[in-house]
VEXLUMTOR-930400 format. One record per atom (N, C-alpha, C): atom name; x, y, z. Coordinates in steps of 0.1 Angstrom, whole numbers. Each point is the difference from the previous one (the first is absolute). Example, Ala and Ser with C-alpha at 12.3 -4.5 7.8 and 13.67 -1.06 7.14 Angstrom:
<pts>
PT atom     x     y     z
PT    N   132   -57    78
PT   CA    -9    12     0
PT    C     9    12     0
PT    N    -4    11    -7
PT   CA     9    11     0
PT    C    -8    11     8
</pts>
This chain:
<pts>
PT atom     x     y     z
PT    N   -73   363  -153
PT   CA     5    -8    13
PT    C     8   -12    -3
PT    N    13    -1     3
PT   CA     6   -12    -2
PT    C     1    -7    13
PT    N    -4   -11     0
PT   CA     0   -10    13
PT    C    14    -8    -1
PT    N     8     1    13
PT   CA    11    -8     3
PT    C    -5   -13     2
PT    N     3   -11    -6
PT   CA    -4   -14     2
PT    C     6    -5    12
PT    N    10     3     4
PT   CA     4    -6    14
PT    C   -11     7    12
PT    N    -4    10    -2
PT   CA   -11     5    11
PT    C   -12    -7    -2
PT    N    -4    -3   -14
PT   CA   -12    -7    -3
PT    C     1   -14     6
PT    N    12    -7    -3
PT   CA     3   -14     5
PT    C     0     1    15
PT    N     4     9     7
PT   CA    -1     0    14
PT    C   -14     3     5
PT    N    -8     9    -7
PT   CA   -15     0     4
PT    C    -7   -14    -1
PT    N     1    -6   -12
PT   CA    -6   -13    -4
PT    C     4   -11    12
PT    N    13    -1     3
PT   CA     4   -10    11
PT    C    -7     4    11
PT    N    -1    13     5
PT   CA    -5     3    13
PT    C   -15    -2     0
PT    N    -8     2   -11
PT   CA   -14    -2    -3
PT    C    -2   -14     2
PT    N     9    -8    -5
PT   CA    -2   -15     2
PT    C     0    -7    14
PT    N    12     6     5
PT   CA     2    -6    15
PT    C    -7     9    11
PT    N    -4    11    -4
PT   CA    -5     9    11
PT    C     9     1    12
PT    N    12     0    -2
PT   CA    10    -1    11
PT    C    13     6    -7
PT    N     6    12     5
PT   CA    10     5    -6
PT    C    12    -8     2
PT    N     2    -5    11
PT   CA    13    -8     4
PT    C    -1   -14   -11
PT    N   -10    -8     0
PT   CA     1   -11   -10
PT    C     0     4   -14
PT    N    -5    11    -4
PT   CA     2     4   -14
PT    C    13     5    -1
PT    N     7     6     8
PT   CA    14     4    -2
PT    C    10   -13    -2
PT    N    -4   -10     8
PT   CA     7   -14     0
PT    C     0    -4   -13
PT    N   -13     0    -6
PT   CA    -1    -8   -14
PT    C     9     8   -11
PT    N     1    12     2
PT   CA     9     8    -9
PT    C    13     2     3
PT    N     5    -7    12
PT   CA    14     1     3
PT    C     5    15     3
PT    N    -9     9     5
PT   CA     5    13     5
PT    C    -5     2    15
PT    N     5    10     4
PT   CA    -5     3    14
PT    C   -14     6     2
PT    N    -6    -1    12
PT   CA   -14     5     0
PT    C     0    15    -2
PT    N    11     7     5
PT   CA     1    14    -3
PT    C     0     5   -14
PT    N     9    -7    -7
PT   CA     0     2   -15
PT    C   -13    -4    -7
PT    N    -7    -7     4
PT   CA   -15    -3    -5
PT    C    -8    12     3
PT    N    -1     2    13
PT   CA    -9    13     4
PT    C     3    11    -8
PT    N    14     3    -2
PT   CA     4    12    -7
PT    C    -5    -1   -15
PT    N     0   -13    -6
PT   CA    -5     0   -14
PT    C   -15     2     0
PT    N    -8    -6     9
PT   CA   -14     2    -1
PT    C    -2    16     5
PT    N     5     7     8
PT   CA    -2    14     4
PT    C     2     8   -13
PT    N    11    -3    -7
PT   CA     3     8   -14
PT    C   -10    -3    -8
PT    N    -6   -10    -3
PT   CA   -12    -5   -10
PT    C   -12     8     6
PT    N    -4    -2    12
PT   CA   -11     8     5
PT    C     1    16    -4
PT    N    13     4     2
PT   CA     2    15    -1
PT    C    -2     4   -15
PT    N     5   -10    -9
PT   CA    -1     3   -14
PT    C   -15    -1    -5
PT    N    -6   -10     6
PT   CA   -14     1    -4
PT    C   -11     8     7
PT    N     6     5    10
PT   CA    -8    10     8
PT    C   -12    -6     8
PT    N     2   -11     4
PT   CA   -11    -7     9
PT    C     6   -11     8
PT    N    -5    -2    11
PT   CA     6   -12     8
PT    C    -5   -15    -6
PT    N     7    -8     0
PT   CA    -2   -14    -6
PT    C    -4   -10    13
PT    N     6     2    12
PT   CA    -1    -8    10
PT    C    -5     7    13
PT    N    -9    -5     8
PT   CA    -2     3    12
PT    C     8    -5    10
PT    N     6     6     9
PT   CA     8    -4    10
PT    C    -4     2    14
PT    N    -1   -10     7
PT   CA    -4     2    14
PT    C     3   -12     9
PT    N    -7     1    12
PT   CA     3    -8    11
PT    C    -5   -15    -3
PT    N    -8    -1   -11
PT   CA    -6   -13    -3
PT    C     7    -7   -13
PT    N    11     9    -3
PT   CA     6    -5   -13
PT    C    -1     7   -12
PT    N     3    -3   -12
PT   CA     0     7   -11
PT    C   -11    -5    -8
PT    N    -7     7    -8
PT   CA   -11    -2   -10
PT    C     0     8    -9
PT    N    -6    -3   -12
PT   CA     0     8   -13
PT    C   -10    11     2
PT    N     3    13    -4
PT   CA   -10    11     0
PT    C   -10    -6   -13
PT    N   -11     8    -3
PT   CA    -7    -1   -13
PT    C     8     3   -14
PT    N    10    11     2
PT   CA     9     2   -10
PT    C    11   -10    -4
PT    N     3    -7    12
PT   CA     9   -12    -2
PT    C    -6   -11    -7
PT    N   -13    -4     5
PT   CA    -8    -9    -5
PT    C    -1     1   -16
PT    N    -2    12    -3
PT   CA    -2     4   -15
PT    C    14    -2    -8
PT    N    10     3     8
PT   CA    13     1    -5
PT    C     7   -14    -4
PT    N    -6   -11     9
PT   CA     8   -11     1
PT    C    -1    -9   -12
PT    N   -11    -1    -8
PT   CA    -2    -7   -12
PT    C     9     4   -10
PT    N     1    14    -5
PT   CA     7     5   -11
PT    C    13    -1     4
PT    N     5     1    13
PT   CA    12    -1     4
PT    C     6   -13    -2
PT    N    -8   -10     3
PT   CA     6   -14    -3
PT    C     1    -2   -16
PT    N    -7     6    -7
PT   CA    -1    -2   -15
PT    C    15     9    -5
PT    N     2    10     7
PT   CA    11     8    -5
PT    C    14    -8     3
PT    N     0    -7    11
PT   CA    11    -7     2
PT    C     3   -14    -9
PT    N   -12    -6     0
PT   CA     0   -11   -11
PT    C     5     5   -12
PT    N    -3    11    -5
PT   CA     3     6   -14
PT    C    16     3    -1
PT    N     3     5    13
PT   CA    14     3     1
PT    C     9   -12     0
PT    N    -4    -9     6
PT   CA     6   -15     2
PT    C     2    -5   -13
PT    N   -11     0    -8
PT   CA     0    -5   -12
PT    C     9     7   -12
PT    N     1    14     3
PT   CA     9     6   -10
PT    C    14    -4     2
PT    N     5     0    16
PT   CA    13    -4     1
PT    C     3   -13    -4
PT    N   -10   -10     0
PT   CA     3   -14    -5
PT    C     1     2   -15
PT    N    -8     7    -8
PT   CA     1     1   -13
PT    C    13     6    -6
PT    N     5     9     9
PT   CA    13     6    -4
PT    C    12    -9     3
PT    N    -2    -7    11
PT   CA    11   -10     3
PT    C     2   -11   -11
PT    N   -13    -3    -3
PT   CA    -1   -11   -13
PT    C    -1   -14     6
PT    N     0   -10   -10
PT   CA    -4   -13     4
PT    C    13    -8     3
PT    N    12     5    -2
PT   CA    12    -7     2
PT    C     6     0    14
PT    N    -5     8    10
PT   CA     7     0    13
PT    C    -6   -13     8
PT    N     9    -7     5
PT   CA    -2   -11     7
PT    C   -10     2    11
PT    N    -8   -10     5
PT   CA   -10     0     9
PT    C     9     0    13
PT    N    -4     8     9
PT   CA     7     3    14
PT    C    -9    -7     9
PT    N     6   -12     7
PT   CA    -7    -9     9
PT    C     8    -1    13
PT    N    -9     0    11
PT   CA     7    -1    13
PT    C    -7   -11     6
PT    N     7    -6    10
PT   CA    -5   -11     8
PT    C     1     1    15
PT    N    -9    -7     9
PT   CA     4     2    13
PT    C    -4   -14     7
PT    N     3     0    13
PT   CA    -2   -13     6
PT    C    14    -9    -3
PT    N    11     6     0
PT   CA    11    -7    -4
PT    C     4   -13     7
PT    N    -2     0    12
PT   CA     2   -13     6
PT    C    -7   -11    -6
PT    N   -10     2    -5
PT   CA    -9    -9    -8
PT    C     3    -3   -14
PT    N    10     6    -4
PT   CA     7    -2   -13
PT    C   -11     2   -11
PT    N    -4    13    -3
PT   CA   -12     2    -9
PT    C     5    -1   -14
PT    N    14     1    -2
PT   CA     4    -1   -15
PT    C     0   -13    -6
PT    N    -3   -12    11
PT   CA    -2   -12    -6
PT    C   -12    -1   -10
PT    N   -11     6     5
PT   CA   -11     0    -6
PT    C    -1    12   -12
PT    N     5    10     3
PT   CA     0    11   -12
PT    C     9    -5   -12
PT    N    12    -6     4
PT   CA     9    -4   -11
PT    C    -5   -10    -8
PT    N   -10   -10     2
PT   CA    -7    -9    -7
PT    C    -9     6   -11
PT    N    -6    11     5
PT   CA   -11     6    -9
PT    C     7    11    -7
PT    N    11     7     3
PT   CA     7    10    -5
PT    C     7    -3   -14
PT    N     3   -13    -1
PT   CA     7    -6   -11
PT    C    -8     4   -15
PT    N   -12     1     1
PT   CA   -10     5   -12
PT    C    -3    14     1
PT    N     6     7    10
PT   CA    -8    15    -1
PT    C     9    11    -4
PT    N    12    -4    -6
PT   CA     8    11    -5
PT    C     9     4    10
PT    N     7    10    -2
PT   CA    11     7     8
PT    C    -7     7    12
PT    N     7    -4    13
PT   CA    -3     5    12
PT    C    11     7     7
PT    N    -2     9     7
PT   CA     9     6     9
PT    C    -4    -2    13
PT    N     9    -7    10
PT   CA    -5    -1    13
PT    C     4    10    11
PT    N    -7     2     8
PT   CA     2    10    11
PT    C     3    -8    13
PT    N     0     8    10
PT   CA     3    -6    14
PT    C   -10     3    10
PT    N   -11    -4     0
PT   CA   -11     4     8
PT    C     1    -6    14
PT    N    -2     7    11
PT   CA     0    -6    14
PT    C   -12    -6     5
PT    N   -12     6    -2
PT   CA   -13    -5     5
PT    C   -11     6    -8
PT    N   -11    -6     1
PT   CA   -14     6    -6
PT    C    -1    15     0
PT    N     3     6    14
PT   CA    -1    16    -2
PT    C    10     8    -8
PT    N    14    -5     0
PT   CA     9     6    -9
PT    C    -5    -2   -14
PT    N    -2   -12    -3
PT   CA    -2    -3   -15
PT    C   -14     8    -6
PT    N   -10     1    10
PT   CA   -10     9    -3
PT    C     2    14    -1
PT    N    10     6     5
PT   CA     4    13    -2
PT    C     7     1   -13
PT    N     8    -9    -1
PT   CA     9     0   -14
PT    C   -10    -2   -12
PT    N   -12    -9     1
PT   CA   -11     2   -11
PT    C    -6    11    -3
PT    N    -3     6    11
PT   CA    -9    13     0
PT    C     9    12    -5
PT    N    12    -3     4
PT   CA    10    13    -5
PT    C     4    -1   -13
PT    N    -1   -11    -6
PT   CA     3    -4   -14
PT    C    15    -4    -3
PT    N     7    -4    11
PT   CA    12    -5     1
PT    C     0   -14    -7
PT    N   -10    -8     2
PT   CA     0   -12    -5
PT    C   -13    -3    -7
PT    N    -1   -10    -9
PT   CA   -13    -4    -7
PT    C    -9   -12     7
PT    N     6    -9     5
PT   CA    -7   -10     6
PT    C     8    -6    12
PT    N    -5    -7     6
PT   CA     6    -6    13
PT    C    -6   -15     2
PT    N     8    -8     7
PT   CA    -4   -14     3
PT    C     3    -3    13
PT    N   -12    -5     8
PT   CA     2    -6    13
PT    C   -13    -3     7
PT    N    -1     0    12
PT   CA   -14    -3     7
PT    C    -7    14     3
PT    N   -13     1    -6
PT   CA    -8    11     1
PT    C    -9    -3    12
PT    N    -3    10    10
PT   CA    -8    -1     9
PT    C    -6    14     2
PT    N   -14     0     6
PT   CA    -5    13     2
PT    C     5     8    13
PT    N     0    11     0
PT   CA    -8    10   -10
PT    C     9     3   -13
PT    N    -5     0   -10
PT   CA     7     2   -13
PT    C    -3    13    -4
PT    N     8     8    -6
PT   CA    -1    14    -4
PT    C   -11     1   -13
PT    N    -9     9     0
PT   CA   -10    -1    -9
PT    C     5     3   -16
PT    N    13     6     1
PT   CA     5     2   -14
PT    C     7   -13    -4
PT    N     0   -11     5
PT   CA     6   -12    -5
PT    C    -8   -11    -4
PT    N     3    -8    -7
PT   CA    -6   -13    -4
PT    C     9   -14     1
PT    N    -6    -9     3
PT   CA     9   -12     0
PT    C    -8   -14    -5
PT    N     8    -9    -4
PT   CA    -4   -12    -4
PT    C     6   -11     7
PT    N    -8   -10     3
PT   CA     6   -12     8
PT    C     6    -9   -11
PT    N    13    -3     3
PT   CA     8    -9    -8
PT    C     2   -14     4
PT    N     3    -1    14
PT   CA     4   -14     6
PT    C    -4    -3    14
PT    N    -6   -10     4
PT   CA    -3    -4    13
PT    C    10   -10     2
PT    N     8     1     9
PT   CA    13    -9     4
PT    C    -4    -9    12
PT    N     1   -12     1
PT   CA    -1    -7    14
PT    C    10     6     9
PT    N    -3     0    13
PT   CA    11     3     8
PT    C     4   -12    10
PT    N    12    -1     4
PT   CA     6   -12     8
PT    C     4     9    13
PT    N     0    -9    10
PT   CA     6     2    12
PT    C    15    -3     1
PT    N     9    12     3
PT   CA    14    -5     2
PT    C     3    -1    16
PT    N     6   -10     4
PT   CA     4    -2    14
PT    C    12    -9     2
PT    N     7     1    13
PT   CA    12    -6     3
PT    C    -4   -16    -1
PT    N    10    -8    -4
PT   CA    -1   -14     0
PT    C    -2    -4    15
PT    N     3     8    10
PT   CA    -2    -5    14
PT    C   -13     4     5
PT    N    -9     8    -9
PT   CA   -13     3     6
PT    C    -9   -13     1
PT    N    -9     1     9
PT   CA    -7   -14     4
PT    C    -7    -4   -11
PT    N    -5     9   -11
PT   CA    -7    -4   -11
PT    C     8    -1   -13
PT    N    12    -1     2
PT   CA     8     0   -14
PT    C     0   -13    -6
PT    N    -4   -11     6
PT   CA    -1   -13    -7
PT    C   -12    -3    -6
PT    N   -11     9     2
PT   CA   -12    -1    -7
PT    C     0     2   -15
PT    N    -6    -8    -8
PT   CA    -1     2   -16
PT    C    -7    13    -3
PT    N   -10     3     8
PT   CA    -8    11    -3
PT    C    -4     5    12
PT    N    -6    14     1
PT   CA    -6     7    11
PT    C   -10     6    -2
PT    N    -9     2    10
PT   CA   -12     8    -2
PT    C     4    12     9
PT    N    -4    13    -6
PT   CA     5    12     7
PT    C    -3     1    14
PT    N   -11    -6     5
PT   CA    -2     2    15
PT    C     7    -9     9
PT    N     8   -10    -8
PT   CA    10    -9     8
PT    C    11     9     4
PT    N     3    13    -7
PT   CA    11     9     5
PT    C    -3     8    12
PT    N   -11    -1     6
PT   CA    -4    11     9
PT    C     9     0    13
PT    N     6   -11     4
PT   CA     8     0    12
PT    C    17     6    -5
PT    N     0     2   -13
PT   CA    14     4    -5
PT    C     1    16     0
PT    N    12     5    -2
PT   CA     2    14    -3
PT    C     2     5   -14
PT    N   -10     7    -4
PT   CA     1     7   -15
PT    C    12     9    -1
PT    N    11    -3    -6
PT   CA     9     9    -1
PT    C     0     7   -15
PT    N    -1    14     3
PT   CA    -2     9   -12
PT    C    12     7    -5
PT    N     2     4   -12
PT   CA    13     8    -4
PT    C    -3    15     2
PT    N    -7     4    10
PT   CA    -3    14     2
PT    C   -11     1     9
PT    N    -6    12     4
PT   CA   -12     3     7
PT    C   -12    -6    -7
PT    N    -7   -10     7
PT   CA   -10    -6    -4
PT    C   -11     7    -5
PT    N    -3    13     4
PT   CA   -12     8    -4
PT    C     4     5   -14
PT    N    13     0    -4
PT   CA     4     5   -14
PT    C     0   -13    -8
PT    N    -2   -11     3
PT   CA     0   -13    -9
PT    C   -13    -5     0
PT    N    -8     5   -10
PT   CA   -15    -3     0
PT    C    -3   -15    -1
PT    N     7    -6    -8
PT   CA    -4   -15    -2
PT    C     4    -8    15
PT    N    11     2     6
PT   CA     3    -6    11
PT    C    -9     3    12
PT    N    -3    12     2
PT   CA    -9     6     8
PT    C   -14    -5     0
PT    N    -4    -3   -11
PT   CA   -14    -4    -2
PT    C     1   -17     1
PT    N     9    -6    -3
PT   CA     3   -15     3
PT    C    -1    -2    14
PT    N     7     8     8
PT   CA     1    -1    16
PT    C   -15     4     7
PT    N    -5    10    -5
PT   CA   -14     3     3
PT    C   -10   -13    -3
PT    N    -1    -5   -12
PT   CA    -8   -10    -4
PT    C     1   -12     8
PT    N    12    -5     1
PT   CA     4   -13     6
PT    C     3     3    15
PT    N    -2    11     6
PT   CA     3     2    14
PT    C    13    -4     4
PT    N     9     3    -6
PT   CA    15    -1     3
PT    C     3    13    12
PT    N    -1    -4    11
PT   CA     4    10     9
PT    C    13     5     2
PT    N    10    -9    -1
PT   CA    12     2     3
PT    C     8     6   -14
PT    N     4    11     1
PT   CA     6     7   -12
PT    C    13     9     4
PT    N     9    -1   -11
PT   CA    13     8     4
PT    C     4     3   -13
PT    N     8    13    -1
PT   CA     4     4   -10
PT    C    18     2    -2
PT    N     4     0   -10
PT   CA    16    -1    -3
PT    C     1    14    -9
PT    N    13     1    -4
PT   CA     4    10   -10
PT    C     1    -6   -13
PT    N    -4     6   -12
PT   CA     0    -8   -13
PT    C    13     5    -4
PT    N     9   -11     2
PT   CA    14     0    -7
PT    C     2   -11   -10
PT    N   -12    -3    -6
PT   CA     1    -9   -12
PT    C    -6   -12     3
PT    N    -3   -11    -9
PT   CA    -6   -11     1
PT    C    10   -11    10
PT    N    12     1    -5
PT   CA     8   -11     6
PT    C     2     3    16
PT    N     3    12     2
PT   CA    -1     5    14
PT    C   -12    -4     8
PT    N   -11     6    -6
PT   CA   -14    -4     8
PT    C    -2   -17     1
PT    N     4    -6   -11
PT   CA    -5   -14     2
PT    C    11    -6    11
PT    N    11     3     1
PT   CA    11    -2    10
PT    C    -7     1    13
PT    N    -5    12     3
PT   CA    -6     2    11
PT    C   -12    -9     5
PT    N    -7    -4   -10
PT   CA   -12    -9     1
PT    C     7   -14     4
PT    N     9    -4    -7
PT   CA     7   -14     2
PT    C     7     1    14
PT    N     3    10     4
PT   CA     8     1    14
PT    C    -8    -2    12
PT    N   -14     0    -1
PT   CA    -8    -1    11
PT    C   -12   -11    -2
PT    N     1    -9     9
PT   CA   -11   -11    -3
PT    C   -14     5     2
PT    N    -1    10     5
PT   CA   -15     7     3
PT    C    -6     8   -10
PT    N    10     5   -10
PT   CA    -6    10   -10
PT    C    -3    -7   -13
PT    N    -9     7    -7
PT   CA    -4    -4   -14
PT    C    -3    13    -7
PT    N     0    -1   -13
PT   CA    -4    11    -9
PT    C    -6    -5   -14
PT    N    -5     9    -7
PT   CA    -5    -5   -12
PT    C     7     5   -13
PT    N    -1    -9    -9
PT   CA     9     3   -15
PT    C    -8    -5   -11
PT    N    -2     6   -11
PT   CA    -7    -7   -11
PT    C     8   -14    -4
PT    N    -9    -7    -5
PT   CA     8   -14    -2
PT    C    10     1    -9
PT    N     0     7   -10
PT   CA     9     0   -10
PT    C    12     6     0
PT    N     0     9    13
PT   CA    14     8     2
PT    C    11   -10     3
PT    N    11     0    -7
PT   CA    11    -9     2
PT    C     7     2    13
PT    N     2    -9    10
PT   CA     5     2    13
PT    C    16    -1    -2
PT    N     6    10     6
PT   CA    14    -1     2
PT    C     6   -12     9
PT    N     9    -5    -3
PT   CA     7   -13     7
PT    C     3     6    16
PT    N    -9    -2     7
PT   CA     1     3    14
PT    C    -3   -13     8
PT    N    11    -5     9
PT   CA    -1   -11     8
PT    C   -13     1    11
PT    N    -6   -10    -1
PT   CA   -11     0    11
PT    C   -13     8    -2
PT    N    -2     1   -12
PT   CA   -12     7    -6
PT    C    -9   -10    -8
PT    N   -14     0     3
PT   CA    -9    -9    -8
PT    C   -11     8    -3
PT    N    -5    -2   -13
PT   CA   -12     5    -6
PT    C   -12   -11     0
PT    N   -11     3     4
PT   CA   -12    -8     3
PT    C   -11     6    -8
PT    N    -7    -6    -8
PT   CA   -13     3    -7
PT    C   -10     3    11
PT    N    -8    10    -3
PT   CA   -11     4     8
PT    C   -13    -6    -6
PT    N   -10    -5     7
PT   CA   -12    -7    -5
PT    C   -11     4     8
PT    N   -13    -2    -5
PT   CA   -14     1     7
PT    C     0    12    11
PT    N     1    12    -7
PT   CA     2     3   -12
PT    C    15     5    -4
PT    N     3     1   -15
PT   CA    11     4    -4
PT    C     0    15    -1
PT    N     9     8     7
PT   CA     0    13    -4
PT    C     5     5   -12
PT    N    -4     9    -8
PT   CA     3     4   -12
PT    C     7    14     0
PT    N    12     2    -5
PT   CA     5    14    -2
PT    C    -5     7   -14
PT    N    -6    11     0
PT   CA    -5     6   -12
PT    C     9     8    -6
PT    N     7    -3   -13
PT   CA     8    10    -6
PT    C    -8     7   -10
PT    N     1    14    -2
PT   CA    -6     8    -9
PT    C     7    10    -7
PT    N    -3     3   -12
PT   CA     6    11    -9
PT    C    -7    12     3
PT    N     6    11     4
PT   CA    -6    14     3
PT    C     4    10    -7
PT    N    -9     8    -5
PT   CA     4    13   -10
PT    C   -10    11     4
PT    N     6    11    -5
PT   CA    -8    13     0
PT    C    -9     2   -10
PT    N   -13     3     3
PT   CA   -12     0   -11
PT    C     5    12    -9
PT    N    -2    -2   -12
PT   CA     1     9    -9
PT    C    15     0    -8
PT    N     7   -12     6
PT   CA    14     0    -6
PT    C    -3    -8   -14
PT    N     6     6   -10
PT   CA    -2    -3   -14
PT    C    12    -8    -7
PT    N     9    -3     9
PT   CA    12    -6    -7
PT    C    -2   -13    -4
PT    N     1    -3   -13
PT   CA    -3   -13    -7
PT    C     7   -12     5
PT    N    10     0     8
PT   CA     6   -12     8
PT    C    -9    -4     9
PT    N    -9     7     7
PT   CA    -9    -2    11
PT    C    -8   -11    -4
PT    N    -7     3   -13
PT   CA   -10   -10    -6
PT    C     8   -14    -2
PT    N    12     2    -6
PT   CA     8   -13    -3
PT    C     3    -8    14
PT    N     2     8    10
PT   CA     4    -6    13
PT    C   -12    -7     6
PT    N   -11     7     2
PT   CA   -11    -7     5
PT    C    -6   -11   -10
PT    N     2    -1   -12
PT   CA    -4   -11    -8
PT    C     9   -11     3
PT    N    14     2     1
PT   CA     9    -9     4
PT    C    -3    -8    13
PT    N    -4     8    10
PT   CA    -2    -5    13
PT    C   -12    -9    -1
PT    N   -11     5    -8
PT   CA   -10    -9     0
PT    C     2   -12    -9
PT    N     8     1   -10
PT   CA     3   -12    -8
PT    C     8   -11    10
PT    N     9     4     8
PT   CA     9    -7     8
PT    C    -8    -5    12
PT    N   -11     6     4
PT   CA    -8    -5    10
PT    C   -10   -12    -5
PT    N    -4     1   -12
PT   CA    -8    -9    -6
PT    C    10   -13    -2
PT    N    12     2    -4
PT   CA     9   -13    -2
PT    C     4    -7    11
PT    N     2     9    12
PT   CA     6    -6    12
PT    C   -10    -2    10
PT    N   -14     4    -2
PT   CA   -11    -2     9
PT    C     2     7    12
PT    N     5    13    -1
PT   CA     3     8    10
PT    C   -13     4     9
PT    N   -12     1    -5
PT   CA   -11     6     4
PT    C    -9   -10     7
PT    N     4   -11     1
PT   CA    -8   -12     7
PT    C    -5     5    13
PT    N   -11    -1     4
PT   CA    -6     5    13
PT    C   -11   -10     5
PT    N     0    -6    12
PT   CA   -12    -8     4
PT    C    -3     5    13
PT    N   -11     7     3
PT   CA    -3     7    12
PT    C     0   -12    10
PT    N    -4   -11    -2
PT   CA    -3   -12    10
PT    C    15    -5     5
PT    N    11     2   -10
PT   CA    11    -6     3
PT    C    12    10     4
PT    N    -3    13    -8
PT   CA    11    11     4
PT    C    -3    11     7
PT    N    10     7     5
PT   CA    -5    12     9
PT    C     8    13    -6
PT    N    -7    10    -1
PT   CA     5    14    -5
PT    C    -6     9    12
PT    N    10    12     2
PT   CA    -4    10     8
PT    C   -12     8    -6
PT    N    -1    -1   -11
PT   CA   -15     7    -7
PT    C    -4    -8   -12
PT    N   -11    -1    -5
PT   CA    -2    -9   -12
PT    C     8     4   -12
PT    N     4    -7    -9
PT   CA     7     2   -10
PT    C    -8    10   -11
PT    N     6     9    -5
PT   CA    -9     8   -10
PT    C     3    -5   -14
PT    N   -11    -1    -8
PT   CA     0    -4   -13
PT    C    11     7    -8
PT    N     7    -7   -10
PT   CA     9     8    -8
PT    C    -7     9    -8
PT    N     4    13     1
PT   CA    -6    13    -7
PT    C     5     0   -14
PT    N    -6    12    -8
PT   CA     6     1   -12
PT    C    13     5    -1
PT    N     8    -1   -12
PT   CA    12     6     0
PT    C     0    14     0
PT    N    12     7     5
PT   CA     1    14     4
PT    C    -4     6   -14
</pts>
């Protein structure tokens, strides 16, 4: 009996998600295509692997027995592909959170990590799908739950966040601001707030009731919109270079200082040697530049920072 690895991968993803739609999304295929692959696998094995009903999807006893060796088979296949490709292939890395310029941080660490090929990720879900599908080896941006079980990540940098506002804003002349001083202002977001986890959690934590969304047409356009209204403000990592926009001011936030967490993300089981080099380079730069300093009495994070894990 010869197993089709695409069918096995569809089964493993569905077993991990227990939801065919989400599993299909991680593989960048349609739900119909995923269902067909699983149906063909069940036909080949002569047994059902899932019980489907009104209460959702769950594994049968046969599915539970099949899952561990299926994972091992996929890991072995991925290792075989990596061995055949060899060690000379550049590490494929993607970034997301482009408005906050993730390449500022990644570029500082990547100088010592060897050759990289950069992709064009849009957001965490699209990067997750690319990682799970094997289109990229690693990614860099802000990680937030829920995170797929097949991925691992390492905290790289905790960056202080400033408020950006119009020079006509009532608080523009302050040398620093507490987040709660912004409650009477409008939080201006570069997209739907429910898709922007950091801004959404900031608004919830500091009771920012007035919120409005724009269309992400790039940093300069977004900040020009902020500068054009004396009631608006937004948040930006402190080291992001501001474009020359008249009427815009950046003010540090204190008591507490919000921190934006940048992480390196990869698929578990990836054996590309460049991944070890990149995680080591990130850890070294974090030590030199004091990127991971965190004081819970002084700083705020949407969730507690995770200690740096082992290299991939």
